[in-house]
N, C-alpha and C positions, 0 to 999 in steps of 0.2 A: 359523466352521468347527468342526466337531466331530471328535473322534478316538476310536478304539476300540482298546484294547490287548488283544492276545491273547498271553499269556506274554511272550516277548521281542520279539514281532512287532508291527509297527504297520500296521494295515490301514485303507484308506480307498477310497472309491469314485472312479472316474474323473469328473472334471468339466472345467472350462475350463483351458486352458493359460495359466499365468502366465508371460508372456514374460521378466520380470526374474528369476524364480527357477527357470525351467525345470522346473516341477513339473507332473506330469500329473494332471488331475482328470476330471470327467465330461464327455464330449462328448454333445451333444444335436443331431442333425441330422434334418432332415425329408427323407424319401425322395422325390426328384423324378425324373421321367422326361424326359430332355433330348431335344429334337428337333434339336439342332444338328448331329447326325451326317448327317442327311438332306441338309442344304444345304452343310456344310463340306467333304464328301468326295465326289469324283466316282465314277463307276462303277468305276474301277480306281484303286488307290492305288499310287504309285511311291515306293520308299524314297529316291530321289534327291531328292525334293521335300519330304521330312519327316525332319528330323534326329532329333528326339525327341518327335514329336507322339504317337506311339503306343508305349507301353512295357509290359513285363510285369515284375511283381514275384513272384518265387517265394519261398514261405514254408516253412520246415521241410525235413524229408528227403523226403517224398513230392513236395512242390511243386518242390524243386530237381531231383530226378531227372526229373520230367516235362519241366520247362522246359529242362534241359540237352539232352534229345532234341529238343525243339521248336526250339531255337535253331540247330540244324543244318539246319532246313528253310527254304524260301523263304516267308516269311510277311509280312504287313503290319506286323508288330511291328519297331520300329526298334531297340530296345535292351532287353536282358534284365538284370535285377538279381536278386540272390539274398540272402536274409536268413534266417539260421538261428542256433540256439544250439549247433550241433554243427559244429566246424571241418571235419569230414570231408565235409559237404555242400557246402563252399565250395572245396575243393582245386582243381577244374578251372575254377573261375570266380572266382579271387582278385581280378582287376581290377575287377570289378563286384559285389563281395559286401560284406555287412555282418555281422559276427559279434557276437552279443549274448551275452556270458558269463552263465552262471547259477551261482548258489550252490547247490552240491549237498549242503548240510547236511540237507536234508529233502526230502520228496517234492515234485516239481515239478508245478505246476498252471497252468492258463491264466492265473490271476491272478498267479502268481509270474512267469511269462514277461512279462506286460504291465508288471509292476513293474520288471523288469530292463531293459525297453525305454525307459523314461522318459528317461534321459539320451541316448538315440539319436534322440529325435524330430527334432532339427534336421537330422540326417543323412538321415532318411527324408523329410523335407520337401525337402531339397536334391535328392534322387533324383526326387521327383515334380514339382519346380518346372517350370513352363511346359509340361508335358505336357497334351495335350487328352483323351486316352484312356489309362486304366491298367487292364490286365488283372491281376488277382490269381490266382495259381495256387497252390493249397494243399490238402492233405489236412486234414480236420477231426477225425481220429481222435486225433492226438497233442496234447500240451499246446502245442507251438510253433505249429502251424498254427491250432488253434482259439483260441489266445491272441492271436496277432498279427493274424489275418485282419480282425477287427472293428476293431482299433486302426488298422491301415493303411488300411482302407476310410474310417474317419473322417477321417484326415489327407488322403486323396485328396479328399473332399468339401469339406474346409475350403479346399483349394487350387483349388476350382471346376473340377476335372477330372471326366470321366465314369468311373465305376467299375464294371467288369464282373468278377465273381468266378467262377472255375471251381473248384468244390469237390468233392473226392472224399471220399465217406462210408465209414466203417469197416465191416468185415465183420460179419455177424450174430454170428459167434463171439467177436468182440471186445467183449463186453458191458460191460467196464469202461470203454470209451471212448464209449459211447452217449450218456450223459447230457451230457457236455461238447460233443459233436458237435451234438446237438440245440439246445442253448442258442446255440452259435456260429452255426449255420445261421439260427436265428430272428433273431438280431441282425444278421447279414449281410443278410438279406432286408429288414430295416428300414433300413439305412444305405447299402447299395450300390444302384447303378442297375439292376443285373441280377445275378441268381445263377443259374448253370448247375450242376445237381447231377449227379454221376456216382456210380452205386452200385457199389462194388467187388464186392459179392456176385454181382451179374448178370454182370459181366466175368469172373468166375472160375468160372462154372458148368461150363464144359468143361474146367477145369483141376484138378479134385478130386484127381487121381492124381499131380499134379506136385509136386515138392518146393516148399515153401512160399516159399523165396526166389526160385525161378524164377517162381513164380505172381506175386509182386509185381512182378518185372522185366517179365513179359509185359503185366500190367495197365497199368504206366507207359508201355510202348511203344504200347499200344492208345490210351490217352488222348492221348499226344502225337501219334500218327498222326491221330486224329480232329480234334483242334484245328488241326493243320496243314492239313487239308483245308478246314475251315471258315474259317480265317484266311489261307489260302494266296494268294500272288500269282498273277496270270493266267500260265498256262503253255499250251503247245501240247498239244492233245488234251484240253482240259478246258473245260467250261462253268462259268465262275468265279462263286463266291458273293462278291459285293462287300459292303462294310460297310453299305450301305444295306439290303440284304436281311436281314443279320444284325440290324440295329438294329430293323427292323420287327417281327421275331419276339421278341427278348429284352427290349426296352425297353418292356415292358408291365407291367400289374399282375400280381404273383405270381412264383412261382419257375419256372425252366425246367429240363427234365429231358432228359438225353442218353440215347438208345437206340442200340445198336450191334449189328449182325448180320452174320455172316460165313459164306460157303459156298464150295464149290469154284468156281473161275473159270468153268467151263463150264456151271454150273447156271443155271437161270432165277432172276431176282431175288426172286421171291415168297417163297422161304424165308428169305433174308437179311432182307427187310423184315419178315416175321413174327417173327424173333428180336428185331429192334430194337424193334418195337411191344410185344413181350412185356416188355422191360425197362421200358417206360413203364407198362404195366399193373401191374407189380410194385410201382411206387413211388408212383403217384398214381391218382386217378380219371380214366380217359381221356376221360370225357364232358365234363370241364371244359376240354379243350384248346381254346384260342382261336386260336393261331398255331402253325405248324410249319415247319421247314426240313428238306428232304430232299436228301441227297447220295448219289449212287451211284457207287462207285469199282470199276472193272472193266477189261475188255479193250476193244479196238476193236470187239468184237462187239456192244456195247450198242446196242440198236435203239430206234427211235421207239416201238415197241410195248412195249418193256420199261418205258420211262418212263411211258407212258400207263397201263399195268397197275398199276405201282407206286403212282402218285399216286392212282389210283382205290382201290387197296387201303388206303392210308393214310387217305383221306377216309372210307372206310366203317368204319374201326376207331377213329378219333380224332375227338372233337368231334361237330360235326354238319355238314350240307351247306354251312354258311357259313364253314367252316374256311379261314383264310388260309394257303395253302400255297406256300412258295418252294422252288425246287429248283436243283440244280447237279449236275454229273457229272464224272468223270475216266475216260479210256480208257487210262490209262498203266500199269495194273497187269497183271502176268502171273501173279500168285500166287493171289489170291483175289478174290472178289466181296464188297465191303463196302457194307452199307446203314447210313447214319447219319441218324437222326431227332432233331432238337432241337425239342421240344414245349414250349410255354409257356402261362401263364395259370393256374397252380395256386396255391390259397391254402393247400393242406394237402398233406403227403406222409406216407409211412409213418414217416419220421424224427420226426414230431411226438410219436409215442408213445414215443420214447426219453427224453422229459422228462415223467415221470408227474406231477410237481408242476403243470406247466402244464396238463396234461390234466385234472386234478382241479379246479383253480382257474378255468380258462378264460381266454381272452384279455383279457377285461375286468376281471379281478380279479388281475392280476400285481402282486405286492408291489413289485418293483424290477426293471425290465427293462434297466437300464444295465450296463455291463461293470465288474465288480469288478477292482480292481488292488491287489495286495499287494506291499509292500516290507518289508525288514527294517531297523530302525533301532535304534541303541543308545538307551536311555531318556534319556540325557543330552543327546541331539540334539533331543528334542522341542521345546525351547524355540526352536529355530531356525525351526520351522514355525508361523508365526503368521498 
């Protein structure tokens, strides 16, 4: 094993976990698409029968805020866990949280965060232990989310659970976050079983005149609402999206992208569907769409014709005539009409351009696609790492 010294810091790449020394090194996992979901779970999932089969792990500030809202909804998720480097993210979830303290002597990076998480790996494995499906909820703009998402994903795969990651990407004006978010997304797509991307830019198109903190709150509310509908338990007045439908859409090759459109409750759904499709057009090449999930949330006035027109509209705008389209609906809303489209099968997104080095070198010429991990060690401790 070789080491590289940079000033007083000691850096090395992640590799295998040495159980006796509890030191993190480089994980190497092969991305697999599991079919177990189709047979292990019936059309409806009851929490009474699954104590910790399906869990969600929220990472960082954005992930924690989204998951806190989602935990108040009736979903198939049995248990929520929160991991962050900021104790403020964990105040309302202290019983199921893990704080990873950081050394603030220098600028924090995703590599710093992973280095700080080394000694907490046994605890993370304990959280994941015996779970069949794990949802990661994280923003990829900050160092904590982009640093921990790939690490947690690798631990999930090591424990033979299915990993589905919901990743919120930074705004276009947050250019200082673009590079690390692109790297994190690429590595997540390699390690997780499914990655669902949400573009904060598109979610804030109608909020440009709002105070910035209010905008973030509204975005988190929207994401939590959408996830709650996709992962919701069966309720009266709804055509439920079960886990098998979701798995048929997202457990395929490539990244999945979430589109959301909202209009007035009394309007026809075409406008809401158009807004949701526009989000997908802004992020990927829509012609690459292979599978899609459509959910319409509105009032009891939703008609058969509304669903027929909406599905035809989606088929005409995404993929080709062979598009596999699943759908569900809710008639329990009195405030707005919301169209949710989850499209999958994309090998490339606009976020790939956030990593200019990868764009120049190309996928086949990457120097090192593993996650770097950085820790600080006194020089006199180097002899202990042999």
